PDB file with SEQRES, HELIX, SHEET and CRYST1 records, atoms N, CA, C and O in Angstrom:
SEQRES   1 A   57  MET LYS LYS TYR GLN TYR ASP ILE ALA ILE SER ALA ASN          
SEQRES   2 A   57  THR GLU GLN GLU ALA ASP SER LYS MET LYS SER LEU ILE          
SEQRES   3 A   57  VAL LEU ALA SER LYS LEU SER ALA LYS GLU LEU GLU ARG          
SEQRES   4 A   57  LEU ALA HIS VAL VAL GLU HIS GLU PRO VAL LYS THR ALA          
SEQRES   5 A   57  LEU LEU LYS LYS PRO                                          
HELIX    1 AA1 GLU A   15  LYS A   31  1                                  17    
HELIX    2 AA2 ALA A   34  HIS A   46  1                                  13    
HELIX    3 AA3 PRO A   48  LYS A   55  1                                   8    
CRYST1    1.000    1.000    1.000  90.00  90.00  90.00 P 1           1          
ATOM      1  N   MET A   1     -36.791  12.867  -7.391  1.00  0.00           N  
ATOM      2  CA  MET A   1     -35.729  13.099  -8.376  1.00  0.00           C  
ATOM      3  C   MET A   1     -36.365  13.228  -9.746  1.00  0.00           C  
ATOM      4  O   MET A   1     -37.185  12.394 -10.131  1.00  0.00           O  
ATOM      5  N   LYS A   2     -36.014  14.216 -10.452  1.00  0.00           N  
ATOM      6  CA  LYS A   2     -36.557  14.468 -11.838  1.00  0.00           C  
ATOM      7  C   LYS A   2     -35.973  13.455 -12.788  1.00  0.00           C  
ATOM      8  O   LYS A   2     -34.897  12.906 -12.553  1.00  0.00           O  
ATOM      9  N   LYS A   3     -36.707  13.208 -13.883  1.00  0.00           N  
ATOM     10  CA  LYS A   3     -36.172  12.265 -14.900  1.00  0.00           C  
ATOM     11  C   LYS A   3     -36.023  13.099 -16.211  1.00  0.00           C  
ATOM     12  O   LYS A   3     -36.838  13.939 -16.594  1.00  0.00           O  
ATOM     13  N   TYR A   4     -34.910  12.761 -16.823  1.00  0.00           N  
ATOM     14  CA  TYR A   4     -34.599  13.452 -18.077  1.00  0.00           C  
ATOM     15  C   TYR A   4     -34.440  12.397 -19.187  1.00  0.00           C  
ATOM     16  O   TYR A   4     -33.956  11.289 -18.955  1.00  0.00           O  
ATOM     17  N   GLN A   5     -34.852  12.772 -20.355  1.00  0.00           N  
ATOM     18  CA  GLN A   5     -34.834  11.816 -21.483  1.00  0.00           C  
ATOM     19  C   GLN A   5     -33.851  12.330 -22.516  1.00  0.00           C  
ATOM     20  O   GLN A   5     -33.776  13.529 -22.783  1.00  0.00           O  
ATOM     21  N   TYR A   6     -33.076  11.376 -23.110  1.00  0.00           N  
ATOM     22  CA  TYR A   6     -32.089  11.647 -24.125  1.00  0.00           C  
ATOM     23  C   TYR A   6     -32.251  10.676 -25.295  1.00  0.00           C  
ATOM     24  O   TYR A   6     -32.623   9.515 -25.128  1.00  0.00           O  
ATOM     25  N   ASP A   7     -31.956  11.201 -26.485  1.00  0.00           N  
ATOM     26  CA  ASP A   7     -31.836  10.321 -27.660  1.00  0.00           C  
ATOM     27  C   ASP A   7     -30.348  10.118 -27.838  1.00  0.00           C  
ATOM     28  O   ASP A   7     -29.588  11.081 -27.945  1.00  0.00           O  
ATOM     29  N   ILE A   8     -29.922   8.831 -27.871  1.00  0.00           N  
ATOM     30  CA  ILE A   8     -28.502   8.511 -28.028  1.00  0.00           C  
ATOM     31  C   ILE A   8     -28.300   7.495 -29.094  1.00  0.00           C  
ATOM     32  O   ILE A   8     -29.253   6.815 -29.474  1.00  0.00           O  
ATOM     33  N   ALA A   9     -27.125   7.356 -29.590  1.00  0.00           N  
ATOM     34  CA  ALA A   9     -26.711   6.326 -30.576  1.00  0.00           C  
ATOM     35  C   ALA A   9     -25.614   5.441 -29.903  1.00  0.00           C  
ATOM     36  O   ALA A   9     -24.679   5.960 -29.293  1.00  0.00           O  
ATOM     37  N   ILE A  10     -25.744   4.179 -30.022  1.00  0.00           N  
ATOM     38  CA  ILE A  10     -24.790   3.265 -29.433  1.00  0.00           C  
ATOM     39  C   ILE A  10     -24.117   2.469 -30.588  1.00  0.00           C  
ATOM     40  O   ILE A  10     -24.805   1.902 -31.438  1.00  0.00           O  
ATOM     41  N   SER A  11     -22.847   2.440 -30.602  1.00  0.00           N  
ATOM     42  CA  SER A  11     -22.113   1.617 -31.600  1.00  0.00           C  
ATOM     43  C   SER A  11     -22.127   0.128 -31.127  1.00  0.00           C  
ATOM     44  O   SER A  11     -21.825  -0.161 -29.969  1.00  0.00           O  
ATOM     45  N   ALA A  12     -22.474  -0.777 -32.023  1.00  0.00           N  
ATOM     46  CA  ALA A  12     -22.556  -2.166 -31.703  1.00  0.00           C  
ATOM     47  C   ALA A  12     -22.558  -2.951 -33.022  1.00  0.00           C  
ATOM     48  O   ALA A  12     -22.857  -2.389 -34.075  1.00  0.00           O  
ATOM     49  N   ASN A  13     -22.236  -4.207 -32.968  1.00  0.00           N  
ATOM     50  CA  ASN A  13     -22.236  -5.039 -34.176  1.00  0.00           C  
ATOM     51  C   ASN A  13     -23.663  -5.506 -34.520  1.00  0.00           C  
ATOM     52  O   ASN A  13     -23.973  -5.736 -35.689  1.00  0.00           O  
ATOM     53  N   THR A  14     -24.511  -5.642 -33.524  1.00  0.00           N  
ATOM     54  CA  THR A  14     -25.931  -6.033 -33.738  1.00  0.00           C  
ATOM     55  C   THR A  14     -26.821  -5.259 -32.882  1.00  0.00           C  
ATOM     56  O   THR A  14     -26.373  -4.616 -31.933  1.00  0.00           O  
ATOM     57  N   GLU A  15     -28.112  -5.292 -33.185  1.00  0.00           N  
ATOM     58  CA  GLU A  15     -29.061  -4.582 -32.404  1.00  0.00           C  
ATOM     59  C   GLU A  15     -29.160  -5.203 -31.041  1.00  0.00           C  
ATOM     60  O   GLU A  15     -29.374  -4.485 -30.063  1.00  0.00           O  
ATOM     61  N   GLN A  16     -29.012  -6.529 -30.926  1.00  0.00           N  
ATOM     62  CA  GLN A  16     -29.104  -7.180 -29.605  1.00  0.00           C  
ATOM     63  C   GLN A  16     -27.897  -6.746 -28.740  1.00  0.00           C  
ATOM     64  O   GLN A  16     -28.079  -6.538 -27.540  1.00  0.00           O  
ATOM     65  N   GLU A  17     -26.711  -6.605 -29.279  1.00  0.00           N  
ATOM     66  CA  GLU A  17     -25.577  -6.050 -28.547  1.00  0.00           C  
ATOM     67  C   GLU A  17     -25.882  -4.628 -28.097  1.00  0.00           C  
ATOM     68  O   GLU A  17     -25.588  -4.280 -26.953  1.00  0.00           O  
ATOM     69  N   ALA A  18     -26.454  -3.807 -28.946  1.00  0.00           N  
ATOM     70  CA  ALA A  18     -26.728  -2.405 -28.600  1.00  0.00           C  
ATOM     71  C   ALA A  18     -27.768  -2.380 -27.414  1.00  0.00           C  
ATOM     72  O   ALA A  18     -27.643  -1.585 -26.483  1.00  0.00           O  
ATOM     73  N   ASP A  19     -28.774  -3.266 -27.491  1.00  0.00           N  
ATOM     74  CA  ASP A  19     -29.819  -3.392 -26.439  1.00  0.00           C  
ATOM     75  C   ASP A  19     -29.159  -3.806 -25.161  1.00  0.00           C  
ATOM     76  O   ASP A  19     -29.470  -3.225 -24.122  1.00  0.00           O  
ATOM     77  N   SER A  20     -28.263  -4.776 -25.158  1.00  0.00           N  
ATOM     78  CA  SER A  20     -27.526  -5.204 -23.953  1.00  0.00           C  
ATOM     79  C   SER A  20     -26.696  -4.111 -23.389  1.00  0.00           C  
ATOM     80  O   SER A  20     -26.640  -3.961 -22.168  1.00  0.00           O  
ATOM     81  N   LYS A  21     -26.024  -3.312 -24.232  1.00  0.00           N  
ATOM     82  CA  LYS A  21     -25.189  -2.209 -23.713  1.00  0.00           C  
ATOM     83  C   LYS A  21     -26.106  -1.215 -23.032  1.00  0.00           C  
ATOM     84  O   LYS A  21     -25.808  -0.761 -21.927  1.00  0.00           O  
ATOM     85  N   MET A  22     -27.216  -0.865 -23.667  1.00  0.00           N  
ATOM     86  CA  MET A  22     -28.187   0.133 -23.113  1.00  0.00           C  
ATOM     87  C   MET A  22     -28.731  -0.347 -21.767  1.00  0.00           C  
ATOM     88  O   MET A  22     -28.830   0.435 -20.822  1.00  0.00           O  
ATOM     89  N   LYS A  23     -29.074  -1.599 -21.684  1.00  0.00           N  
ATOM     90  CA  LYS A  23     -29.582  -2.143 -20.405  1.00  0.00           C  
ATOM     91  C   LYS A  23     -28.538  -2.008 -19.298  1.00  0.00           C  
ATOM     92  O   LYS A  23     -28.814  -1.630 -18.159  1.00  0.00           O  
ATOM     93  N   SER A  24     -27.321  -2.344 -19.719  1.00  0.00           N  
ATOM     94  CA  SER A  24     -26.191  -2.212 -18.720  1.00  0.00           C  
ATOM     95  C   SER A  24     -26.012  -0.790 -18.277  1.00  0.00           C  
ATOM     96  O   SER A  24     -25.839  -0.520 -17.088  1.00  0.00           O  
ATOM     97  N   LEU A  25     -26.052   0.126 -19.221  1.00  0.00           N  
ATOM     98  CA  LEU A  25     -25.866   1.540 -18.902  1.00  0.00           C  
ATOM     99  C   LEU A  25     -26.997   2.037 -17.976  1.00  0.00           C  
ATOM    100  O   LEU A  25     -26.761   2.853 -17.085  1.00  0.00           O  
ATOM    101  N   ILE A  26     -28.226   1.534 -18.199  1.00  0.00           N  
ATOM    102  CA  ILE A  26     -29.301   1.909 -17.318  1.00  0.00           C  
ATOM    103  C   ILE A  26     -29.084   1.474 -15.886  1.00  0.00           C  
ATOM    104  O   ILE A  26     -29.360   2.223 -14.949  1.00  0.00           O  
ATOM    105  N   VAL A  27     -28.588   0.257 -15.722  1.00  0.00           N  
ATOM    106  CA  VAL A  27     -28.346  -0.261 -14.428  1.00  0.00           C  
ATOM    107  C   VAL A  27     -27.211   0.522 -13.741  1.00  0.00           C  
ATOM    108  O   VAL A  27     -27.324   0.823 -12.553  1.00  0.00           O  
ATOM    109  N   LEU A  28     -26.120   0.859 -14.456  1.00  0.00           N  
ATOM    110  CA  LEU A  28     -25.098   1.638 -13.857  1.00  0.00           C  
ATOM    111  C   LEU A  28     -25.579   2.994 -13.476  1.00  0.00           C  
ATOM    112  O   LEU A  28     -25.221   3.488 -12.407  1.00  0.00           O  
ATOM    113  N   ALA A  29     -26.382   3.630 -14.305  1.00  0.00           N  
ATOM    114  CA  ALA A  29     -26.912   4.974 -13.998  1.00  0.00           C  
ATOM    115  C   ALA A  29     -27.845   4.941 -12.807  1.00  0.00           C  
ATOM    116  O   ALA A  29     -27.894   5.896 -12.031  1.00  0.00           O  
ATOM    117  N   SER A  30     -28.580   3.864 -12.652  1.00  0.00           N  
ATOM    118  CA  SER A  30     -29.556   3.784 -11.576  1.00  0.00           C  
ATOM    119  C   SER A  30     -28.919   3.442 -10.243  1.00  0.00           C  
ATOM    120  O   SER A  30     -29.459   3.792  -9.194  1.00  0.00           O  
ATOM    121  N   LYS A  31     -27.793   2.770 -10.263  1.00  0.00           N  
ATOM    122  CA  LYS A  31     -27.150   2.334  -9.012  1.00  0.00           C  
ATOM    123  C   LYS A  31     -25.965   3.175  -8.542  1.00  0.00           C  
ATOM    124  O   LYS A  31     -25.577   3.061  -7.379  1.00  0.00           O  
ATOM    125  N   LEU A  32     -25.360   4.034  -9.413  1.00  0.00           N  
ATOM    126  CA  LEU A  32     -24.281   4.831  -9.104  1.00  0.00           C  
ATOM    127  C   LEU A  32     -24.616   6.310  -9.162  1.00  0.00           C  
ATOM    128  O   LEU A  32     -25.468   6.735  -9.942  1.00  0.00           O  
ATOM    129  N   SER A  33     -23.937   7.092  -8.328  1.00  0.00           N  
ATOM    130  CA  SER A  33     -24.193   8.512  -8.342  1.00  0.00           C  
ATOM    131  C   SER A  33     -23.452   9.143  -9.531  1.00  0.00           C  
ATOM    132  O   SER A  33     -22.618   8.471 -10.137  1.00  0.00           O  
ATOM    133  N   ALA A  34     -23.719  10.382  -9.881  1.00  0.00           N  
ATOM    134  CA  ALA A  34     -22.992  11.016 -10.951  1.00  0.00           C  
ATOM    135  C   ALA A  34     -21.488  11.040 -10.746  1.00  0.00           C  
ATOM    136  O   ALA A  34     -20.712  10.845 -11.682  1.00  0.00           O  
ATOM    137  N   LYS A  35     -21.089  11.284  -9.497  1.00  0.00           N  
ATOM    138  CA  LYS A  35     -19.619  11.291  -9.173  1.00  0.00           C  
ATOM    139  C   LYS A  35     -19.058   9.950  -9.326  1.00  0.00           C  
ATOM    140  O   LYS A  35     -17.945   9.834  -9.840  1.00  0.00           O  
ATOM    141  N   GLU A  36     -19.725   8.905  -8.925  1.00  0.00           N  
ATOM    142  CA  GLU A  36     -19.217   7.530  -9.055  1.00  0.00           C  
ATOM    143  C   GLU A  36     -19.081   7.170 -10.557  1.00  0.00           C  
ATOM    144  O   GLU A  36     -18.110   6.538 -10.970  1.00  0.00           O  
ATOM    145  N   LEU A  37     -20.064   7.584 -11.341  1.00  0.00           N  
ATOM    146  CA  LEU A  37     -20.024   7.300 -12.806  1.00  0.00           C  
ATOM    147  C   LEU A  37     -18.831   8.086 -13.431  1.00  0.00           C  
ATOM    148  O   LEU A  37     -18.133   7.571 -14.305  1.00  0.00           O  
ATOM    149  N   GLU A  38     -18.624   9.304 -12.978  1.00  0.00           N  
ATOM    150  CA  GLU A  38     -17.451  10.076 -13.513  1.00  0.00           C  
ATOM    151  C   GLU A  38     -16.134   9.354 -13.123  1.00  0.00           C  
ATOM    152  O   GLU A  38     -15.213   9.312 -13.939  1.00  0.00           O  
ATOM    153  N   ARG A  39     -16.027   8.832 -12.002  1.00  0.00           N  
ATOM    154  CA  ARG A  39     -14.847   8.086 -11.611  1.00  0.00           C  
ATOM    155  C   ARG A  39     -14.648   6.815 -12.386  1.00  0.00           C  
ATOM    156  O   ARG A  39     -13.528   6.472 -12.762  1.00  0.00           O  
ATOM    157  N   LEU A  40     -15.744   6.111 -12.628  1.00  0.00           N  
ATOM    158  CA  LEU A  40     -15.735   4.953 -13.460  1.00  0.00           C  
ATOM    159  C   LEU A  40     -15.224   5.216 -14.888  1.00  0.00           C  
ATOM    160  O   LEU A  40     -14.364   4.517 -15.423  1.00  0.00           O  
ATOM    161  N   ALA A  41     -15.814   6.271 -15.461  1.00  0.00           N  
ATOM    162  CA  ALA A  41     -15.448   6.763 -16.813  1.00  0.00           C  
ATOM    163  C   ALA A  41     -13.961   7.102 -16.847  1.00  0.00           C  
ATOM    164  O   ALA A  41     -13.273   6.759 -17.809  1.00  0.00           O  
ATOM    165  N   HIS A  42     -13.463   7.761 -15.828  1.00  0.00           N  
ATOM    166  CA  HIS A  42     -12.054   8.147 -15.762  1.00  0.00           C  
ATOM    167  C   HIS A  42     -11.158   6.908 -15.729  1.00  0.00           C  
ATOM    168  O   HIS A  42     -10.133   6.867 -16.408  1.00  0.00           O  
ATOM    169  N   VAL A  43     -11.523   5.943 -14.977  1.00  0.00           N  
ATOM    170  CA  VAL A  43     -10.743   4.672 -14.893  1.00  0.00           C  
ATOM    171  C   VAL A  43     -10.732   4.029 -16.284  1.00  0.00           C  
ATOM    172  O   VAL A  43      -9.669   3.647 -16.772  1.00  0.00           O  
ATOM    173  N   VAL A  44     -11.881   3.907 -16.918  1.00  0.00           N  
ATOM    174  CA  VAL A  44     -11.956   3.262 -18.211  1.00  0.00           C  
ATOM    175  C   VAL A  44     -11.128   4.013 -19.233  1.00  0.00           C  
ATOM    176  O   VAL A  44     -10.435   3.390 -20.037  1.00  0.00           O  
ATOM    177  N   GLU A  45     -11.181   5.339 -19.226  1.00  0.00           N  
ATOM    178  CA  GLU A  45     -10.407   6.114 -20.198  1.00  0.00           C  
ATOM    179  C   GLU A  45      -8.919   6.184 -19.925  1.00  0.00           C  
ATOM    180  O   GLU A  45      -8.112   6.215 -20.854  1.00  0.00           O  
ATOM    181  N   HIS A  46      -8.556   6.209 -18.658  1.00  0.00           N  
ATOM    182  CA  HIS A  46      -7.112   6.554 -18.369  1.00  0.00           C  
ATOM    183  C   HIS A  46      -6.306   5.469 -17.636  1.00  0.00           C  
ATOM    184  O   HIS A  46      -5.109   5.641 -17.404  1.00  0.00           O  
ATOM    185  N   GLU A  47      -6.937   4.387 -17.281  1.00  0.00           N  
ATOM    186  CA  GLU A  47      -6.203   3.384 -16.524  1.00  0.00           C  
ATOM    187  C   GLU A  47      -6.441   2.052 -17.220  1.00  0.00           C  
ATOM    188  O   GLU A  47      -7.323   1.285 -16.833  1.00  0.00           O  
ATOM    189  N   PRO A  48      -5.602   1.771 -18.307  1.00  0.00           N  
ATOM    190  CA  PRO A  48      -5.884   0.596 -19.108  1.00  0.00           C  
ATOM    191  C   PRO A  48      -5.646  -0.749 -18.334  1.00  0.00           C  
ATOM    192  O   PRO A  48      -6.240  -1.767 -18.690  1.00  0.00           O  
ATOM    193  N   VAL A  49      -4.819  -0.749 -17.326  1.00  0.00           N  
ATOM    194  CA  VAL A  49      -4.549  -1.946 -16.553  1.00  0.00           C  
ATOM    195  C   VAL A  49      -5.802  -2.388 -15.807  1.00  0.00           C  
ATOM    196  O   VAL A  49      -6.219  -3.545 -15.837  1.00  0.00           O  
ATOM    197  N   LYS A  50      -6.399  -1.347 -15.108  1.00  0.00           N  
ATOM    198  CA  LYS A  50      -7.644  -1.622 -14.338  1.00  0.00           C  
ATOM    199  C   LYS A  50      -8.759  -2.040 -15.330  1.00  0.00           C  
ATOM    200  O   LYS A  50      -9.518  -2.973 -15.066  1.00  0.00           O  
ATOM    201  N   THR A  51      -8.834  -1.364 -16.414  1.00  0.00           N  
ATOM    202  CA  THR A  51      -9.905  -1.714 -17.451  1.00  0.00           C  
ATOM    203  C   THR A  51      -9.766  -3.100 -17.943  1.00  0.00           C  
ATOM    204  O   THR A  51     -10.749  -3.819 -18.126  1.00  0.00           O  
ATOM    205  N   ALA A  52      -8.453  -3.508 -18.176  1.00  0.00           N  
ATOM    206  CA  ALA A  52      -8.223  -4.873 -18.608  1.00  0.00           C  
ATOM    207  C   ALA A  52      -8.673  -5.946 -17.620  1.00  0.00           C  
ATOM    208  O   ALA A  52      -9.154  -7.013 -18.001  1.00  0.00           O  
ATOM    209  N   LEU A  53      -8.501  -5.630 -16.351  1.00  0.00           N  
ATOM    210  CA  LEU A  53      -8.921  -6.491 -15.257  1.00  0.00           C  
ATOM    211  C   LEU A  53     -10.476  -6.658 -15.268  1.00  0.00           C  
ATOM    212  O   LEU A  53     -10.990  -7.749 -15.021  1.00  0.00           O  
ATOM    213  N   LEU A  54     -11.170  -5.598 -15.547  1.00  0.00           N  
ATOM    214  CA  LEU A  54     -12.620  -5.622 -15.634  1.00  0.00           C  
ATOM    215  C   LEU A  54     -13.112  -6.498 -16.817  1.00  0.00           C  
ATOM    216  O   LEU A  54     -14.166  -7.129 -16.740  1.00  0.00           O  
ATOM    217  N   LYS A  55     -12.333  -6.516 -17.889  1.00  0.00           N  
ATOM    218  CA  LYS A  55     -12.731  -7.260 -19.072  1.00  0.00           C  
ATOM    219  C   LYS A  55     -12.504  -8.708 -18.991  1.00  0.00           C  
ATOM    220  O   LYS A  55     -13.109  -9.456 -19.758  1.00  0.00           O  
ATOM    221  N   LYS A  56     -11.631  -9.185 -18.070  1.00  0.00           N  
ATOM    222  CA  LYS A  56     -11.342 -10.606 -17.933  1.00  0.00           C  
ATOM    223  C   LYS A  56     -12.594 -11.365 -17.508  1.00  0.00           C  
ATOM    224  O   LYS A  56     -13.342 -10.877 -16.660  1.00  0.00           O  
ATOM    225  N   PRO A  57     -12.850 -12.582 -18.092  1.00  0.00           N  
ATOM    226  CA  PRO A  57     -13.995 -13.356 -17.673  1.00  0.00           C  
ATOM    227  C   PRO A  57     -13.878 -13.915 -16.319  1.00  0.00           C  
ATOM    228  O   PRO A  57     -14.792 -14.594 -15.851  1.00  0.00           O  
TER     229      PRO A  57                                                      
END                                                                             
């Protein structure tokens, strides 16, 4: 599989929070297919009840 490199900006309150977000995104990208990531993004954008469940501790 080819690797592609991107320069991105992440909104966060601190650099540590931005680093944590990036590490989490890398894990998601490495474990999920493009289609699965698209479905996850759709749920987060369009299904607030399911998103709220994910945010609960």
